[in-house]
N, C-alpha and C positions, 0 to 999 in steps of 0.2 A: 411613965414608961416611954423610953425613947426608941424610935424605930430607925435603924441605920439603913440607908439606901446606897446601892453601888451600881455603877454603870461602867462597862468596859474594864473591869478589874480594879476600879478606883472608887473609894467611898466618896459620894457627892453630898452627903449631908446626914444629919441626925434630926429627926422630927418627932414632935408629939403627934398624937392621933389627929388633932385638929389641924396642925400644920401640914401633915401628910395629905389630908383631905384637900386643903387649899392647893398644894403642889400638884395634885392629880387634876383638879379643876383647871389649873393654869397650864396643864400639859407639861409641867416641869419634871414629873415622874411618869415614866413610860411603862407599858406592859412588859417590856423586855428587861426592866431593871430588877435587881436583886434586893432582898430585904433580910435583915437580921435584927433580933432583939434578944435581950437577956433571957436565958433559958433555952435558946435554940442551939442545937449542936453545930449547925453550919448555915451558910447563906443559902437562900432559896429564891427562886423566881417569885416576884411579888404576888402573882396570882396563885401561887401555891400556899402562901401565908394568908392572904386576904382574898375573899371573893368580891370582886370589884365590878360595878357597872360603870364602865369608862364613859367619859363625856363624849358627846357626838364628835365624830372625826371632822377636822377642818382640813382644807386643801393643803395647808402648809405644815401639817403634822409630819414629823420625820418618819414615824413608823406607824402603820395602820394598827389600831388596837385589835387584839385577837378576840376580845369579848365585847365588842362594841354593841351598844344598844342605840339604835338610831333616834330614839326619843329621849334618851338620858340627857339631862342638863347638869346634874350634880352627881358626883360619884357616891356610891353607896358600897360599903363593904363589910364583910364579916371576918373576924379574926378566926384563924384555924380552919380554913376552907377544907383541909384534908381531915379534920377531926369533927366534921359535922357542922362547923361554923358557929362560933359563939358570937352573938351580936356585939358590935361596938356601938355604944350610944353616943351620938354626936351631940 
């Protein structure tokens, strides 16, 4: 399954779940990005598709994470946050 990520109206990449986890850890994917994958009707904010515990905010982060957990060091997320959240096994 590939997850497409877009920012500012442009697709910035297609990632596997493992690659997406790494991009979130690196802060290359932001809470304000959009996600789409096969089976979805339209693009949605990434936090509407996945329930994510964002890595701790760094001073140079461009956008403060909306769902920051001050003790989080590695992102965790569930697919289908709006559908009760089905776990993604890393």
